[in-house]
C-alpha positions as a Markdown table, in Angstrom:
| # | Residue | x | y | z |
|---|---|---|---|---|
| 1 | Unk | -44.2 | 192.8 | 264.2 |
| 2 | Unk | -43.1 | 190.0 | 262.0 |
| 3 | Unk | -42.3 | 192.2 | 259.0 |
| 4 | Unk | -38.5 | 192.8 | 259.5 |
| 5 | Unk | -36.2 | 191.1 | 257.1 |
| 6 | Unk | -35.0 | 188.5 | 259.6 |
| 7 | Unk | -38.5 | 187.0 | 259.8 |
| 8 | Unk | -38.4 | 184.8 | 256.7 |
| 9 | Unk | -35.0 | 183.5 | 257.8 |
| 10 | Unk | -36.3 | 182.7 | 261.3 |
| 11 | Unk | -39.4 | 181.0 | 259.7 |
| 12 | Unk | -37.2 | 178.9 | 257.4 |
| 13 | Unk | -35.1 | 177.7 | 260.3 |
| 14 | Unk | -38.2 | 176.8 | 262.3 |
| 15 | Unk | -39.7 | 174.9 | 259.4 |
| 16 | Unk | -36.7 | 172.7 | 259.0 |
| 17 | Unk | -36.2 | 172.3 | 262.8 |
| 18 | Unk | -32.7 | 173.8 | 262.7 |
| 19 | Unk | -31.6 | 175.8 | 265.8 |
| 20 | Unk | -30.0 | 179.1 | 265.3 |
| 21 | Unk | -28.3 | 181.9 | 267.3 |
| 22 | Unk | -29.1 | 185.6 | 266.8 |
| 23 | Unk | -26.6 | 188.3 | 267.1 |
| 24 | Unk | -28.2 | 191.8 | 267.2 |
| 25 | Unk | -26.4 | 194.7 | 265.6 |
| 26 | Unk | -27.1 | 198.4 | 266.1 |
| 27 | Unk | -27.6 | 200.9 | 263.3 |
| 28 | Unk | -24.1 | 202.2 | 264.0 |
| 29 | Unk | -22.5 | 198.7 | 263.9 |
| 30 | Unk | -24.3 | 197.9 | 260.6 |
| 31 | Unk | -22.1 | 200.6 | 258.9 |
| 32 | Unk | -18.8 | 199.6 | 260.5 |
| 33 | Unk | -16.1 | 197.4 | 258.8 |
| 34 | Unk | -16.8 | 194.1 | 260.5 |
| 35 | Unk | -20.5 | 194.1 | 259.4 |
| 36 | Unk | -19.7 | 195.5 | 255.9 |
| 37 | Unk | -17.4 | 192.6 | 255.3 |
| 38 | Unk | -20.4 | 190.4 | 255.4 |
| 39 | Unk | -22.9 | 192.8 | 253.9 |
| 40 | Unk | -21.3 | 195.5 | 251.8 |
| 41 | Unk | -24.6 | 197.5 | 251.8 |
| 42 | Unk | -24.7 | 197.7 | 255.6 |
| 43 | Unk | -28.0 | 196.0 | 255.9 |
| 44 | Unk | -29.5 | 193.0 | 257.8 |
| 45 | Unk | -30.0 | 190.1 | 258.0 |
| 46 | Unk | -26.7 | 188.4 | 257.5 |
| 47 | Unk | -25.9 | 184.7 | 257.9 |
| 48 | Unk | -22.7 | 183.1 | 259.2 |
| 49 | Unk | -21.9 | 179.4 | 259.5 |
| 50 | Unk | -18.3 | 178.5 | 259.9 |
| 51 | Unk | -16.4 | 179.9 | 256.9 |
| 52 | Unk | -19.7 | 180.8 | 255.1 |
| 53 | Unk | -20.9 | 184.4 | 255.4 |
| 54 | Unk | -23.7 | 185.6 | 253.2 |
| 55 | Unk | -26.5 | 188.2 | 253.1 |
| 56 | Unk | -29.9 | 189.0 | 251.6 |
| 57 | Unk | -32.9 | 187.3 | 253.2 |
| 58 | Unk | -33.9 | 185.5 | 250.0 |
| 59 | Unk | -30.5 | 184.1 | 249.5 |
| 60 | Unk | -30.3 | 183.0 | 253.1 |
| 61 | Unk | -33.7 | 181.3 | 252.9 |
| 62 | Unk | -32.6 | 179.6 | 249.7 |
| 63 | Unk | -29.4 | 178.3 | 251.4 |
| 64 | Unk | -31.5 | 176.9 | 254.3 |
| 65 | Unk | -33.9 | 175.3 | 251.9 |
| 66 | Unk | -31.1 | 173.7 | 249.9 |
| 67 | Unk | -29.3 | 172.5 | 253.0 |
| 68 | Unk | -32.2 | 170.9 | 254.8 |
| 69 | Unk | -35.2 | 168.9 | 253.5 |
| 70 | Unk | -38.7 | 170.2 | 253.7 |
| 71 | Unk | -38.7 | 173.6 | 251.9 |
| 72 | Unk | -38.0 | 172.6 | 248.3 |
| 73 | Unk | -39.8 | 169.8 | 246.4 |
| 74 | Unk | -37.7 | 166.8 | 245.5 |
| 75 | Unk | -39.3 | 166.5 | 242.0 |
| 76 | Unk | -37.0 | 168.4 | 239.6 |
| 77 | Unk | -39.8 | 170.4 | 237.8 |
| 78 | Unk | -41.6 | 171.3 | 241.0 |
| 79 | Unk | -38.3 | 172.3 | 242.6 |
| 80 | Unk | -37.5 | 174.6 | 239.7 |
| 81 | Unk | -41.0 | 176.1 | 239.9 |
| 82 | Unk | -40.6 | 176.8 | 243.6 |
| 83 | Unk | -37.3 | 178.6 | 243.0 |
| 84 | Unk | -38.9 | 180.6 | 240.3 |
| 85 | Unk | -41.6 | 181.7 | 242.8 |
| 86 | Unk | -39.0 | 182.6 | 245.3 |
| 87 | Unk | -37.5 | 185.1 | 242.8 |
| 88 | Unk | -41.0 | 186.3 | 241.8 |
| 89 | Unk | -41.9 | 187.1 | 245.4 |
| 90 | Unk | -38.8 | 189.2 | 245.8 |
| 91 | Unk | -38.4 | 190.7 | 242.4 |
| 92 | Unk | -41.9 | 191.1 | 241.0 |
| 93 | Unk | -44.5 | 191.1 | 243.8 |
| 94 | Unk | -42.6 | 192.8 | 246.7 |
| 95 | Unk | -41.0 | 195.9 | 245.0 |
| 96 | Unk | -44.2 | 198.0 | 244.5 |
| 97 | Unk | -45.3 | 196.9 | 248.0 |
| 98 | Unk | -42.0 | 198.2 | 249.5 |
| 99 | Unk | -42.4 | 201.4 | 247.4 |
| 100 | Unk | -45.8 | 201.9 | 249.0 |
| 101 | Unk | -44.1 | 201.9 | 252.4 |
| 102 | Unk | -41.6 | 204.4 | 251.2 |
| 103 | Unk | -44.4 | 206.7 | 250.0 |
| 104 | Unk | -46.2 | 206.3 | 253.3 |
| 105 | Unk | -43.3 | 207.0 | 255.6 |
| 106 | Unk | -40.9 | 209.2 | 253.7 |
| 107 | Unk | -43.2 | 211.2 | 251.5 |
| 108 | Unk | -45.7 | 212.1 | 254.2 |
| 109 | Unk | -46.8 | 215.7 | 253.9 |
| 110 | Unk | -45.6 | 216.0 | 250.3 |
| 111 | Unk | -48.0 | 217.6 | 247.9 |
| 112 | Unk | -47.6 | 214.6 | 245.5 |
| 113 | Unk | -48.2 | 211.9 | 248.1 |
| 114 | Unk | -51.8 | 211.2 | 247.1 |
| 115 | Unk | -50.8 | 210.8 | 243.4 |
| 116 | Unk | -48.0 | 208.6 | 244.3 |
| 117 | Unk | -50.3 | 206.4 | 246.4 |
| 118 | Unk | -52.6 | 206.1 | 243.4 |
| 119 | Unk | -49.9 | 205.1 | 241.0 |
| 120 | Unk | -48.2 | 202.6 | 243.4 |
| 121 | Unk | -51.5 | 201.0 | 244.5 |
| 122 | Unk | -52.4 | 200.5 | 240.8 |
| 123 | Unk | -49.1 | 198.7 | 240.3 |
| 124 | Unk | -49.7 | 196.6 | 243.3 |
| 125 | Unk | -53.2 | 195.6 | 242.3 |
| 126 | Unk | -52.1 | 194.7 | 238.9 |
| 127 | Unk | -49.5 | 192.3 | 240.3 |
| 128 | Unk | -52.1 | 190.9 | 242.7 |
| 129 | Unk | -54.6 | 190.4 | 239.9 |
| 130 | Unk | -52.0 | 188.5 | 237.9 |
| 131 | Unk | -51.0 | 186.4 | 241.0 |
| 132 | Unk | -54.7 | 185.7 | 241.9 |
| 133 | Unk | -55.5 | 184.6 | 238.3 |
| 134 | Unk | -52.6 | 182.1 | 238.4 |
| 135 | Unk | -53.2 | 181.0 | 242.1 |
| 136 | Unk | -56.8 | 180.0 | 241.6 |
| 137 | Unk | -58.0 | 177.8 | 244.5 |
| 138 | Unk | -54.6 | 176.4 | 245.4 |
| 139 | Unk | -53.3 | 176.3 | 249.0 |
| 140 | Unk | -49.7 | 176.9 | 248.2 |
| 141 | Unk | -47.7 | 178.1 | 245.3 |
| 142 | Unk | -46.3 | 174.8 | 244.1 |
| 143 | Unk | -48.7 | 172.3 | 245.5 |
| 144 | Unk | -47.0 | 171.8 | 248.9 |
| 145 | Unk | -45.7 | 174.4 | 251.3 |
| 146 | Unk | -42.2 | 175.6 | 250.3 |
| 147 | Unk | -39.6 | 178.3 | 250.7 |
| 148 | Unk | -41.5 | 180.2 | 248.0 |
| 149 | Unk | -44.5 | 180.5 | 250.3 |
| 150 | Unk | -42.3 | 181.9 | 253.1 |
| 151 | Unk | -41.1 | 184.7 | 250.9 |
| 152 | Unk | -44.5 | 185.4 | 249.2 |
| 153 | Unk | -46.5 | 185.5 | 252.4 |
| 154 | Unk | -43.9 | 187.8 | 254.0 |
| 155 | Unk | -44.2 | 190.2 | 251.0 |
| 156 | Unk | -48.0 | 190.1 | 251.1 |
| 157 | Unk | -48.2 | 190.7 | 254.8 |
| 158 | Unk | -46.6 | 194.1 | 254.3 |
| 159 | Unk | -50.0 | 195.1 | 252.8 |
| 160 | Unk | -51.9 | 194.5 | 256.0 |
| 161 | Unk | -53.6 | 197.7 | 257.1 |
| 162 | Unk | -53.4 | 199.2 | 253.6 |
| 163 | Unk | -57.0 | 198.3 | 252.7 |
| 164 | Unk | -55.8 | 196.5 | 249.5 |
| 165 | Unk | -56.0 | 193.0 | 250.9 |
| 166 | Unk | -59.6 | 193.4 | 251.7 |
| 167 | Unk | -60.3 | 193.0 | 247.9 |
| 168 | Unk | -58.3 | 189.8 | 247.8 |
| 169 | Unk | -59.8 | 187.1 | 250.0 |
| 170 | Unk | -57.6 | 184.5 | 248.3 |
| 171 | Unk | -54.5 | 186.2 | 249.7 |
| 172 | Unk | -56.1 | 186.8 | 253.1 |
| 173 | Unk | -56.7 | 183.1 | 253.4 |
| 174 | Unk | -53.3 | 182.3 | 252.0 |
| 175 | Unk | -51.6 | 184.5 | 254.7 |
| 176 | Unk | -53.8 | 183.0 | 257.4 |
| 177 | Unk | -52.7 | 179.4 | 256.4 |
| 178 | Unk | -49.1 | 180.5 | 256.5 |
| 179 | Unk | -49.2 | 182.3 | 259.8 |
| 180 | Unk | -51.1 | 179.5 | 261.5 |
| 181 | Unk | -48.2 | 177.2 | 260.9 |
| 182 | Unk | -46.5 | 176.3 | 264.2 |
| 183 | Unk | -43.1 | 177.2 | 262.7 |
| 184 | Unk | -44.3 | 180.7 | 261.8 |
| 185 | Unk | -45.7 | 181.2 | 265.3 |
| 186 | Unk | -42.4 | 180.1 | 266.9 |
| 187 | Unk | -40.5 | 182.5 | 264.6 |
| 188 | Unk | -42.9 | 185.4 | 265.3 |
| 189 | Unk | -42.7 | 184.8 | 269.0 |
| 190 | Unk | -38.9 | 184.8 | 268.9 |
| 191 | Unk | -38.7 | 188.0 | 266.8 |
| 192 | Unk | -41.4 | 189.7 | 269.0 |
| 193 | Unk | -39.4 | 188.9 | 272.1 |
| 194 | Unk | -36.4 | 190.8 | 270.7 |
| 195 | Unk | -38.7 | 193.7 | 269.8 |
| 196 | Unk | -40.2 | 193.8 | 273.2 |
| 197 | Unk | -36.9 | 193.8 | 275.0 |
| 198 | Unk | -35.6 | 196.5 | 272.7 |
| 199 | Unk | -38.8 | 198.6 | 273.3 |
| 200 | Unk | -38.6 | 198.2 | 277.1 |
| 201 | Unk | -35.0 | 199.3 | 277.2 |
| 202 | Unk | -35.7 | 202.6 | 275.4 |
């Protein structure tokens, strides 16, 4: 529902108006040699363009942003700031959020799950407090919409339904601005179509 790792890549392509083809791989194919030659960890998404073959959603979004105008500022300082926020979204904000998903789905029924939720939620709120203090009343991370917002909004959306975002209207509004963008809607619809076809074939 727009939270898979291919979503930021689709969104980035839609923002720069670049058409792309999707090749779906099964869980079995992800662990086989052809896919492992592109992603040694057997994960998705991967990106291929001629002789170029790369992996990691953040790296792919960065490549798209560098190859096409519109997702990175032209000003040298603003560009550097946007790249910093791309790394911050993936390396600072997202990890405790992903850990919460792990606690929710893989530690269900464990005697320690409640304590783990308390610890992880505290870490998440600490990060959100820091981000909110810096964000202030801005619309986007570096003044204008950029690749950093794609990655940050994707990370924050993983908290929907957790109850945490209810305490952060700044980020609810931020997510709403991002998901109302036509490029996001096109990316979501394309991903959802794949999800729907997969579900109906089960």
